[in-house]
N, CA, C and O atoms as CSV, one atom per row, in Angstrom:
chain,resi,resn,atom,element,x,y,z
A,1,MET,N,N,0.830,-1.188,0.000
A,1,MET,CA,C,0.000,0.000,0.000
A,1,MET,C,C,0.872,1.249,0.000
A,1,MET,O,O,2.030,1.220,0.416
A,2,THR,N,N,0.301,2.321,-0.466
A,2,THR,CA,C,0.997,3.604,-0.471
A,2,THR,C,C,0.506,4.463,0.688
A,2,THR,O,O,-0.536,4.180,1.280
A,3,VAL,N,N,1.246,5.497,1.006
A,3,VAL,CA,C,0.814,6.407,2.059
A,3,VAL,C,C,-0.512,7.052,1.664
A,3,VAL,O,O,-1.355,7.315,2.522
A,4,GLU,N,N,-0.697,7.305,0.384
A,4,GLU,CA,C,-1.943,7.910,-0.072
A,4,GLU,C,C,-3.138,6.986,0.183
A,4,GLU,O,O,-4.192,7.440,0.628
A,5,SER,N,N,-2.973,5.701,-0.096
A,5,SER,CA,C,-4.087,4.772,0.162
A,5,SER,C,C,-4.313,4.605,1.659
A,5,SER,O,O,-5.450,4.416,2.091
A,6,ASP,N,N,-3.252,4.671,2.457
A,6,ASP,CA,C,-3.411,4.614,3.919
A,6,ASP,C,C,-4.191,5.828,4.421
A,6,ASP,O,O,-5.019,5.702,5.324
A,7,ILE,N,N,-3.936,6.991,3.849
A,7,ILE,CA,C,-4.664,8.205,4.225
A,7,ILE,C,C,-6.147,8.058,3.899
A,7,ILE,O,O,-7.006,8.333,4.737
A,8,VAL,N,N,-6.437,7.626,2.685
A,8,VAL,CA,C,-7.836,7.465,2.274
A,8,VAL,C,C,-8.534,6.450,3.168
A,8,VAL,O,O,-9.655,6.691,3.616
A,9,ASN,N,N,-7.888,5.319,3.433
A,9,ASN,CA,C,-8.491,4.296,4.291
A,9,ASN,C,C,-8.761,4.818,5.695
A,9,ASN,O,O,-9.784,4.487,6.295
A,10,ALA,N,N,-7.859,5.626,6.218
A,10,ALA,CA,C,-8.020,6.140,7.580
A,10,ALA,C,C,-9.160,7.150,7.678
A,10,ALA,O,O,-9.867,7.184,8.685
A,11,LEU,N,N,-9.350,7.979,6.639
A,11,LEU,CA,C,-10.302,9.089,6.736
A,11,LEU,C,C,-11.649,8.837,6.072
A,11,LEU,O,O,-12.598,9.581,6.319
A,12,ALA,N,N,-11.755,7.818,5.243
A,12,ALA,CA,C,-12.970,7.597,4.448
A,12,ALA,C,C,-14.229,7.504,5.303
A,12,ALA,O,O,-15.279,8.008,4.906
A,13,GLY,N,N,-14.142,6.878,6.454
A,13,GLY,CA,C,-15.314,6.714,7.309
A,13,GLY,C,C,-15.854,8.011,7.885
A,13,GLY,O,O,-17.006,8.064,8.314
A,14,LEU,N,N,-15.045,9.050,7.900
A,14,LEU,CA,C,-15.480,10.328,8.458
A,14,LEU,C,C,-16.378,11.111,7.505
A,14,LEU,O,O,-17.194,11.927,7.935
A,15,VAL,N,N,-16.219,10.854,6.195
A,15,VAL,CA,C,-16.935,11.649,5.182
A,15,VAL,C,C,-17.522,10.760,4.075
A,15,VAL,O,O,-17.548,11.149,2.907
A,16,ASP,N,N,-17.985,9.581,4.449
A,16,ASP,CA,C,-18.606,8.656,3.485
A,16,ASP,C,C,-17.735,8.415,2.249
A,16,ASP,O,O,-18.243,8.343,1.130
A,17,GLY,N,N,-16.428,8.292,2.460
A,17,GLY,CA,C,-15.520,7.963,1.367
A,17,GLY,C,C,-15.088,9.130,0.506
A,17,GLY,O,O,-14.335,8.934,-0.448
A,18,ARG,N,N,-15.537,10.333,0.805
A,18,ARG,CA,C,-15.198,11.493,-0.030
A,18,ARG,C,C,-13.861,12.105,0.417
A,18,ARG,O,O,-13.818,13.170,1.033
A,19,VAL,N,N,-12.781,11.399,0.088
A,19,VAL,CA,C,-11.409,11.829,0.397
A,19,VAL,C,C,-10.647,11.819,-0.921
A,19,VAL,O,O,-10.574,10.785,-1.586
A,20,PHE,N,N,-10.075,12.967,-1.307
A,20,PHE,CA,C,-9.482,13.114,-2.626
A,20,PHE,C,C,-8.090,13.737,-2.557
A,20,PHE,O,O,-7.853,14.641,-1.757
A,21,PRO,N,N,-7.166,13.254,-3.397
A,21,PRO,CA,C,-5.876,13.942,-3.514
A,21,PRO,C,C,-6.064,15.238,-4.308
A,21,PRO,O,O,-6.780,15.260,-5.309
A,22,ASP,N,N,-5.441,16.276,-3.874
A,22,ASP,CA,C,-5.388,17.570,-4.560
A,22,ASP,C,C,-6.701,18.344,-4.537
A,22,ASP,O,O,-6.781,19.389,-3.891
A,23,GLU,N,N,-7.730,17.856,-5.226
A,23,GLU,CA,C,-9.010,18.571,-5.230
A,23,GLU,C,C,-10.143,17.589,-5.477
A,23,GLU,O,O,-9.949,16.521,-6.057
A,24,ALA,N,N,-11.324,17.971,-5.025
A,24,ALA,CA,C,-12.503,17.126,-5.212
A,24,ALA,C,C,-13.088,17.357,-6.609
A,24,ALA,O,O,-12.983,18.459,-7.147
A,25,PRO,N,N,-13.692,16.342,-7.188
A,25,PRO,CA,C,-14.372,16.547,-8.468
A,25,PRO,C,C,-15.472,17.605,-8.328
A,25,PRO,O,O,-16.087,17.739,-7.270
A,26,PHE,N,N,-15.705,18.336,-9.387
A,26,PHE,CA,C,-16.734,19.371,-9.383
A,26,PHE,C,C,-18.079,18.763,-8.997
A,26,PHE,O,O,-18.470,17.714,-9.509
A,27,GLY,N,N,-18.775,19.432,-8.091
A,27,GLY,CA,C,-20.094,18.977,-7.673
A,27,GLY,C,C,-20.097,17.973,-6.537
A,27,GLY,O,O,-21.156,17.459,-6.178
A,28,THR,N,N,-18.923,17.674,-5.955
A,28,THR,CA,C,-18.865,16.737,-4.829
A,28,THR,C,C,-19.679,17.278,-3.674
A,28,THR,O,O,-19.576,18.453,-3.320
A,29,GLU,N,N,-20.488,16.410,-3.090
A,29,GLU,CA,C,-21.317,16.782,-1.951
A,29,GLU,C,C,-20.449,16.962,-0.709
A,29,GLU,O,O,-19.576,16.142,-0.430
A,30,ALA,N,N,-20.693,18.030,0.028
A,30,ALA,CA,C,-19.989,18.265,1.296
A,30,ALA,C,C,-20.684,17.470,2.395
A,30,ALA,O,O,-21.895,17.257,2.339
A,31,PRO,N,N,-19.922,17.032,3.392
A,31,PRO,CA,C,-18.516,17.328,3.638
A,31,PRO,C,C,-17.597,16.397,2.857
A,31,PRO,O,O,-17.950,15.264,2.530
A,32,TYR,N,N,-16.411,16.913,2.572
A,32,TYR,CA,C,-15.372,16.110,1.939
A,32,TYR,C,C,-14.001,16.615,2.362
A,32,TYR,O,O,-13.860,17.713,2.900
A,33,VAL,N,N,-12.989,15.779,2.104
A,33,VAL,CA,C,-11.614,16.080,2.491
A,33,VAL,C,C,-10.730,16.025,1.259
A,33,VAL,O,O,-10.858,15.121,0.433
A,34,THR,N,N,-9.834,16.992,1.138
A,34,THR,CA,C,-8.768,16.926,0.142
A,34,THR,C,C,-7.439,16.949,0.885
A,34,THR,O,O,-7.349,17.430,2.015
A,35,TYR,N,N,-6.417,16.422,0.234
A,35,TYR,CA,C,-5.082,16.425,0.844
A,35,TYR,C,C,-4.050,16.495,-0.266
A,35,TYR,O,O,-4.307,16.100,-1.403
A,36,HIS,N,N,-2.880,17.003,0.085
A,36,HIS,CA,C,-1.743,16.964,-0.837
A,36,HIS,C,C,-0.453,17.031,-0.026
A,36,HIS,O,O,-0.415,17.524,1.101
A,37,GLN,N,N,0.589,16.516,-0.647
A,37,GLN,CA,C,1.896,16.580,0.000
A,37,GLN,C,C,2.506,17.931,-0.291
A,37,GLN,O,O,2.578,18.358,-1.443
A,38,ALA,N,N,2.944,18.601,0.760
A,38,ALA,CA,C,3.509,19.943,0.653
A,38,ALA,C,C,4.929,19.943,1.206
A,38,ALA,O,O,5.256,20.713,2.110
A,39,GLY,N,N,5.760,19.078,0.656
A,39,GLY,CA,C,7.147,18.990,1.109
A,39,GLY,C,C,7.354,17.850,2.077
A,39,GLY,O,O,6.618,16.863,2.071
A,40,GLY,N,N,8.358,18.000,2.902
A,40,GLY,CA,C,8.707,16.968,3.872
A,40,GLY,C,C,10.131,17.168,4.338
A,40,GLY,O,O,10.792,18.138,3.968
A,41,GLU,N,N,10.589,16.248,5.146
A,41,GLU,CA,C,11.933,16.305,5.702
A,41,GLU,C,C,12.736,15.124,5.152
A,41,GLU,O,O,12.610,14.012,5.664
A,42,PRO,N,N,13.549,15.339,4.135
A,42,PRO,CA,C,14.273,14.212,3.533
A,42,PRO,C,C,15.389,13.684,4.439
A,42,PRO,O,O,16.001,14.422,5.211
A,43,LEU,N,N,15.622,12.396,4.314
A,43,LEU,CA,C,16.773,11.763,4.960
A,43,LEU,C,C,17.883,11.661,3.929
A,43,LEU,O,O,17.638,11.294,2.780
A,44,ASN,N,N,19.078,11.980,4.329
A,44,ASN,CA,C,20.218,11.872,3.431
A,44,ASN,C,C,21.309,11.054,4.110
A,44,ASN,O,O,21.762,11.388,5.205
A,45,PHE,N,N,21.725,9.980,3.446
A,45,PHE,CA,C,22.790,9.129,3.945
A,45,PHE,C,C,24.011,9.282,3.046
A,45,PHE,O,O,23.887,9.630,1.872
A,46,LEU,N,N,25.182,9.022,3.599
A,46,LEU,CA,C,26.389,9.046,2.781
A,46,LEU,C,C,26.415,7.870,1.817
A,46,LEU,O,O,26.958,7.972,0.717
A,47,GLU,N,N,25.822,6.750,2.235
A,47,GLU,CA,C,25.761,5.568,1.373
A,47,GLU,C,C,24.352,5.003,1.407
A,47,GLU,O,O,23.727,4.936,2.465
A,48,GLY,N,N,23.864,4.605,0.267
A,48,GLY,CA,C,22.569,3.942,0.200
A,48,GLY,C,C,21.390,4.903,0.203
A,48,GLY,O,O,21.536,6.125,0.224
A,49,ILE,N,N,20.237,4.295,0.182
A,49,ILE,CA,C,18.982,5.035,0.125
A,49,ILE,C,C,18.179,4.712,1.379
A,49,ILE,O,O,18.088,3.545,1.760
A,50,PRO,N,N,17.594,5.716,2.028
A,50,PRO,CA,C,16.818,5.450,3.241
A,50,PRO,C,C,15.587,4.589,2.935
A,50,PRO,O,O,15.048,4.631,1.828
A,51,ASP,N,N,15.155,3.817,3.920
A,51,ASP,CA,C,13.985,2.969,3.732
A,51,ASP,C,C,12.696,3.679,4.129
A,51,ASP,O,O,11.613,3.112,3.991
A,52,LYS,N,N,12.797,4.899,4.614
A,52,LYS,CA,C,11.623,5.686,4.971
A,52,LYS,C,C,11.705,7.056,4.307
A,52,LYS,O,O,12.778,7.572,3.997
A,53,ARG,N,N,10.522,7.613,4.108
A,53,ARG,CA,C,10.411,8.971,3.580
A,53,ARG,C,C,9.483,9.747,4.504
A,53,ARG,O,O,8.683,9.168,5.239
A,54,ASN,N,N,9.607,11.066,4.450
A,54,ASN,CA,C,8.749,11.915,5.253
A,54,ASN,C,C,7.988,12.850,4.337
A,54,ASN,O,O,8.538,13.396,3.381
A,55,GLY,N,N,6.730,13.023,4.641
A,55,GLY,CA,C,5.929,13.978,3.893
A,55,GLY,C,C,5.212,14.931,4.831
A,55,GLY,O,O,4.696,14.544,5.880
A,56,ARG,N,N,5.199,16.174,4.424
A,56,ARG,CA,C,4.349,17.156,5.090
A,56,ARG,C,C,3.067,17.168,4.275
A,56,ARG,O,O,3.063,17.576,3.114
A,57,PHE,N,N,1.989,16.723,4.884
A,57,PHE,CA,C,0.714,16.628,4.191
A,57,PHE,C,C,-0.245,17.676,4.742
A,57,PHE,O,O,-0.369,17.865,5.952
A,58,GLN,N,N,-0.916,18.347,3.816
A,58,GLN,CA,C,-1.914,19.340,4.203
A,58,GLN,C,C,-3.294,18.764,3.902
A,58,GLN,O,O,-3.557,18.281,2.801
A,59,PHE,N,N,-4.164,18.828,4.901
A,59,PHE,CA,C,-5.527,18.321,4.787
A,59,PHE,C,C,-6.489,19.494,4.855
A,59,PHE,O,O,-6.323,20.407,5.664
A,60,VAL,N,N,-7.494,19.456,3.997
A,60,VAL,CA,C,-8.524,20.489,3.991
A,60,VAL,C,C,-9.872,19.791,4.024
A,60,VAL,O,O,-10.135,18.887,3.231
A,61,VAL,N,N,-10.716,20.213,4.938
A,61,VAL,CA,C,-12.081,19.696,5.010
A,61,VAL,C,C,-13.027,20.809,4.583
A,61,VAL,O,O,-12.839,21.969,4.948
A,62,TRP,N,N,-14.044,20.448,3.807
A,62,TRP,CA,C,-15.077,21.395,3.387
A,62,TRP,C,C,-16.431,20.892,3.857
A,62,TRP,O,O,-16.756,19.716,3.692
A,63,ALA,N,N,-17.220,21.786,4.444
A,63,ALA,CA,C,-18.508,21.419,5.015
A,63,ALA,C,C,-19.510,22.559,4.800
A,63,ALA,O,O,-19.149,23.638,4.331
A,64,THR,N,N,-20.759,22.301,5.148
A,64,THR,CA,C,-21.811,23.302,4.940
A,64,THR,C,C,-21.970,24.257,6.116
A,64,THR,O,O,-22.760,25.197,6.035
A,65,SER,N,N,-21.239,24.040,7.206
A,65,SER,CA,C,-21.308,24.963,8.351
A,65,SER,C,C,-19.951,25.016,9.050
A,65,SER,O,O,-19.150,24.087,8.945
A,66,ARG,N,N,-19.704,26.116,9.764
A,66,ARG,CA,C,-18.461,26.262,10.523
A,66,ARG,C,C,-18.351,25.183,11.605
A,66,ARG,O,O,-17.283,24.587,11.742
A,67,PRO,N,N,-19.412,24.905,12.384
A,67,PRO,CA,C,-19.277,23.858,13.407
A,67,PRO,C,C,-18.930,22.496,12.803
A,67,PRO,O,O,-18.133,21.754,13.377
A,68,GLU,N,N,-19.513,22.163,11.663
A,68,GLU,CA,C,-19.215,20.874,11.036
A,68,GLU,C,C,-17.767,20.819,10.559
A,68,GLU,O,O,-17.096,19.804,10.751
A,69,ALA,N,N,-17.277,21.888,9.943
A,69,ALA,CA,C,-15.888,21.926,9.485
A,69,ALA,C,C,-14.924,21.818,10.659
A,69,ALA,O,O,-13.929,21.097,10.587
A,70,SER,N,N,-15.217,22.529,11.732
A,70,SER,CA,C,-14.350,22.485,12.914
A,70,SER,C,C,-14.348,21.102,13.555
A,70,SER,O,O,-13.297,20.607,13.963
A,71,ARG,N,N,-15.508,20.485,13.643
A,71,ARG,CA,C,-15.600,19.136,14.224
A,71,ARG,C,C,-14.830,18.138,13.366
A,71,ARG,O,O,-14.114,17.289,13.897
A,72,LEU,N,N,-14.971,18.230,12.054
A,72,LEU,CA,C,-14.300,17.276,11.160
A,72,LEU,C,C,-12.780,17.425,11.191
A,72,LEU,O,O,-12.070,16.420,11.173
A,73,ILE,N,N,-12.262,18.657,11.238
A,73,ILE,CA,C,-10.802,18.797,11.246
A,73,ILE,C,C,-10.239,18.245,12.559
A,73,ILE,O,O,-9.131,17.709,12.570
A,74,ARG,N,N,-10.977,18.365,13.656
A,74,ARG,CA,C,-10.524,17.770,14.922
A,74,ARG,C,C,-10.562,16.242,14.846
A,74,ARG,O,O,-9.669,15.576,15.370
A,75,GLN,N,N,-11.583,15.688,14.202
A,75,GLN,CA,C,-11.652,14.236,14.018
A,75,GLN,C,C,-10.526,13.747,13.113
A,75,GLN,O,O,-9.958,12.681,13.348
A,76,ILE,N,N,-10.204,14.520,12.086
A,76,ILE,CA,C,-9.103,14.158,11.191
A,76,ILE,C,C,-7.796,14.157,11.966
A,76,ILE,O,O,-6.995,13.232,11.827
A,77,GLU,N,N,-7.570,15.177,12.779
A,77,GLU,CA,C,-6.344,15.234,13.581
A,77,GLU,C,C,-6.232,14.001,14.476
A,77,GLU,O,O,-5.184,13.355,14.518
A,78,ASP,N,N,-7.294,13.679,15.180
A,78,ASP,CA,C,-7.262,12.519,16.078
A,78,ASP,C,C,-7.039,11.221,15.300
A,78,ASP,O,O,-6.252,10.371,15.719
A,79,THR,N,N,-7.723,11.072,14.181
A,79,THR,CA,C,-7.614,9.850,13.381
A,79,THR,C,C,-6.203,9.669,12.832
A,79,THR,O,O,-5.642,8.577,12.917
A,80,LEU,N,N,-5.622,10.733,12.267
A,80,LEU,CA,C,-4.275,10.631,11.699
A,80,LEU,C,C,-3.230,10.345,12.768
A,80,LEU,O,O,-2.284,9.596,12.527
A,81,ARG,N,N,-3.394,10.929,13.935
A,81,ARG,CA,C,-2.420,10.731,15.011
A,81,ARG,C,C,-2.493,9.326,15.601
A,81,ARG,O,O,-1.481,8.776,16.035
A,82,LEU,N,N,-3.693,8.750,15.616
A,82,LEU,CA,C,-3.878,7.440,16.238
A,82,LEU,C,C,-3.780,6.271,15.257
A,82,LEU,O,O,-3.633,5.127,15.687
A,83,ASP,N,N,-3.856,6.528,13.966
A,83,ASP,CA,C,-3.797,5.438,12.993
A,83,ASP,C,C,-2.433,4.746,13.071
A,83,ASP,O,O,-1.408,5.417,12.952
A,84,PRO,N,N,-2.391,3.422,13.267
A,84,PRO,CA,C,-1.111,2.730,13.464
A,84,PRO,C,C,-0.197,2.745,12.239
A,84,PRO,O,O,1.012,2.564,12.386
A,85,LYS,N,N,-0.728,2.951,11.057
A,85,LYS,CA,C,0.111,3.023,9.859
A,85,LYS,C,C,0.658,4.420,9.634
A,85,LYS,O,O,1.746,4.574,9.079
A,86,LEU,N,N,-0.082,5.446,10.058
A,86,LEU,CA,C,0.314,6.819,9.773
A,86,LEU,C,C,1.041,7.485,10.937
A,86,LEU,O,O,2.077,8.118,10.731
A,87,LEU,N,N,0.521,7.353,12.146
A,87,LEU,CA,C,1.109,7.982,13.334
A,87,LEU,C,C,1.580,9.410,13.035
A,87,LEU,O,O,2.728,9.770,13.296
A,88,ALA,N,N,0.676,10.201,12.487
A,88,ALA,CA,C,0.996,11.561,12.060
A,88,ALA,C,C,1.348,12.452,13.240
A,88,ALA,O,O,0.823,12.299,14.343
A,89,HIS,N,N,2.240,13.376,12.979
A,89,HIS,CA,C,2.653,14.383,13.957
A,89,HIS,C,C,2.049,15.715,13.510
A,89,HIS,O,O,2.256,16.143,12.374
A,90,THR,N,N,1.312,16.361,14.396
A,90,THR,CA,C,0.663,17.627,14.074
A,90,THR,C,C,1.707,18.731,13.935
A,90,THR,O,O,2.599,18.859,14.774
A,91,LEU,N,N,1.593,19.526,12.876
A,91,LEU,CA,C,2.543,20.604,12.630
A,91,LEU,C,C,1.932,21.985,12.849
A,91,LEU,O,O,2.404,22.973,12.286
A,92,GLY,N,N,0.919,22.048,13.639
A,92,GLY,CA,C,0.282,23.324,13.944
A,92,GLY,C,C,-1.208,23.151,14.078
A,92,GLY,O,O,-1.761,22.102,13.748
A,93,GLY,N,N,-1.846,24.179,14.559
A,93,GLY,CA,C,-3.283,24.137,14.748
A,93,GLY,C,C,-4.041,24.309,13.446
A,93,GLY,O,O,-3.472,24.656,12.411
A,94,ALA,N,N,-5.329,24.060,13.523
A,94,ALA,CA,C,-6.199,24.187,12.359
A,94,ALA,C,C,-6.437,25.658,12.023
A,94,ALA,O,O,-6.393,26.529,12.892
A,95,LEU,N,N,-6.686,25.904,10.760
A,95,LEU,CA,C,-6.953,27.243,10.250
A,95,LEU,C,C,-8.293,27.213,9.535
A,95,LEU,O,O,-8.514,26.365,8.670
A,96,GLY,N,N,-9.189,28.129,9.884
A,96,GLY,CA,C,-10.497,28.193,9.242
A,96,GLY,C,C,-10.413,28.811,7.857
A,96,GLY,O,O,-9.583,29.682,7.598
A,97,LEU,N,N,-11.287,28.344,6.970
A,97,LEU,CA,C,-11.370,28.834,5.595
A,97,LEU,C,C,-12.830,29.105,5.243
A,97,LEU,O,O,-13.737,28.627,5.924
A,98,ARG,N,N,-13.052,29.864,4.190
A,98,ARG,CA,C,-14.413,30.117,3.707
A,98,ARG,C,C,-14.375,30.167,2.192
A,98,ARG,O,O,-13.522,30.843,1.618
A,99,GLN,N,N,-15.275,29.469,1.543
A,99,GLN,CA,C,-15.413,29.471,0.081
A,99,GLN,C,C,-16.799,30.029,-0.215
A,99,GLN,O,O,-17.759,29.273,-0.366
A,100,SER,N,N,-16.903,31.366,-0.298
A,100,SER,CA,C,-18.197,32.039,-0.407
A,100,SER,C,C,-18.968,31.650,-1.655
A,100,SER,O,O,-20.181,31.452,-1.594
A,101,ASP,N,N,-18.285,31.536,-2.786
A,101,ASP,CA,C,-18.999,31.233,-4.030
A,101,ASP,C,C,-19.634,29.847,-4.023
A,101,ASP,O,O,-20.600,29.615,-4.749
A,102,LEU,N,N,-19.114,28.921,-3.219
A,102,LEU,CA,C,-19.701,27.586,-3.096
A,102,LEU,C,C,-20.507,27.439,-1.801
A,102,LEU,O,O,-21.096,26.389,-1.545
A,103,ASP,N,N,-20.527,28.503,-0.989
A,103,ASP,CA,C,-21.213,28.499,0.303
A,103,ASP,C,C,-20.718,27.365,1.193
A,103,ASP,O,O,-21.511,26.642,1.797
A,104,LEU,N,N,-19.386,27.219,1.265
A,104,LEU,CA,C,-18.773,26.175,2.079
A,104,LEU,C,C,-17.851,26.784,3.130
A,104,LEU,O,O,-17.261,27.846,2.929
A,105,PHE,N,N,-17.746,26.088,4.246
A,105,PHE,CA,C,-16.826,26.436,5.314
A,105,PHE,C,C,-15.732,25.379,5.341
A,105,PHE,O,O,-16.008,24.191,5.173
A,106,GLY,N,N,-14.508,25.804,5.549
A,106,GLY,CA,C,-13.399,24.858,5.533
A,106,GLY,C,C,-12.499,24.997,6.734
A,106,GLY,O,O,-12.605,25.932,7.528
A,107,ALA,N,N,-11.603,24.025,6.839
A,107,ALA,CA,C,-10.547,24.057,7.850
A,107,ALA,C,C,-9.374,23.284,7.268
A,107,ALA,O,O,-9.565,22.289,6.568
A,108,THR,N,N,-8.167,23.736,7.555
A,108,THR,CA,C,-6.972,23.086,7.048
A,108,THR,C,C,-5.973,22.890,8.174
A,108,THR,O,O,-5.927,23.668,9.127
A,109,GLN,N,N,-5.166,21.827,8.049
A,109,GLN,CA,C,-4.142,21.542,9.050
A,109,GLN,C,C,-3.049,20.705,8.392
A,109,GLN,O,O,-3.322,19.899,7.502
A,110,ASP,N,N,-1.809,20.904,8.838
A,110,ASP,CA,C,-0.653,20.189,8.296
A,110,ASP,C,C,-0.152,19.143,9.286
A,110,ASP,O,O,-0.221,19.317,10.503
A,111,PHE,N,N,0.359,18.039,8.710
A,111,PHE,CA,C,0.875,16.931,9.501
A,111,PHE,C,C,2.147,16.386,8.865
A,111,PHE,O,O,2.322,16.447,7.648
A,112,SER,N,N,3.019,15.860,9.690
A,112,SER,CA,C,4.208,15.146,9.238
A,112,SER,C,C,3.922,13.652,9.344
A,112,SER,O,O,3.487,13.166,10.388
A,113,ILE,N,N,4.170,12.927,8.248
A,113,ILE,CA,C,3.934,11.486,8.225
A,113,ILE,C,C,5.173,10.795,7.650
A,113,ILE,O,O,5.641,11.143,6.566
A,114,TRP,N,N,5.698,9.809,8.392
A,114,TRP,CA,C,6.799,8.971,7.908
A,114,TRP,C,C,6.206,7.732,7.273
A,114,TRP,O,O,5.264,7.151,7.810
A,115,PHE,N,N,6.749,7.314,6.124
A,115,PHE,CA,C,6.205,6.172,5.418
A,115,PHE,C,C,7.275,5.481,4.601
A,115,PHE,O,O,8.349,6.035,4.368
A,116,THR,N,N,6.974,4.268,4.166
A,116,THR,CA,C,7.849,3.538,3.250
A,116,THR,C,C,7.163,3.515,1.895
A,116,THR,O,O,5.937,3.570,1.799
A,117,ASP,N,N,7.979,3.434,0.849
A,117,ASP,CA,C,7.410,3.386,-0.514
A,117,ASP,C,C,6.686,2.101,-0.767
A,117,ASP,O,O,6.151,1.898,-1.857
């Protein structure tokens, strides 16, 4: 499995499977989650290639109300931190978002995740 499939498996139950890399398809029903890798902390050895990689992953939840978005981002944080495959490390608190043209409320948060290819 890939880290991406582990992420989807961990979060799918929170939003009826609506977890997407990068962006959701147009017309996706809220709530839903998007995620993307936004860098990471590389390991560098003098010899050989490391067996683990690190990714800084940013998660965004979109919902129809501020309370729902806030509740979901807290559930995502707890789920990612407790998932035995991901054991994500929180890289800061959640940040609220608003998408007025779609009438959606959002929240975003970054996590560090170590994984193998």
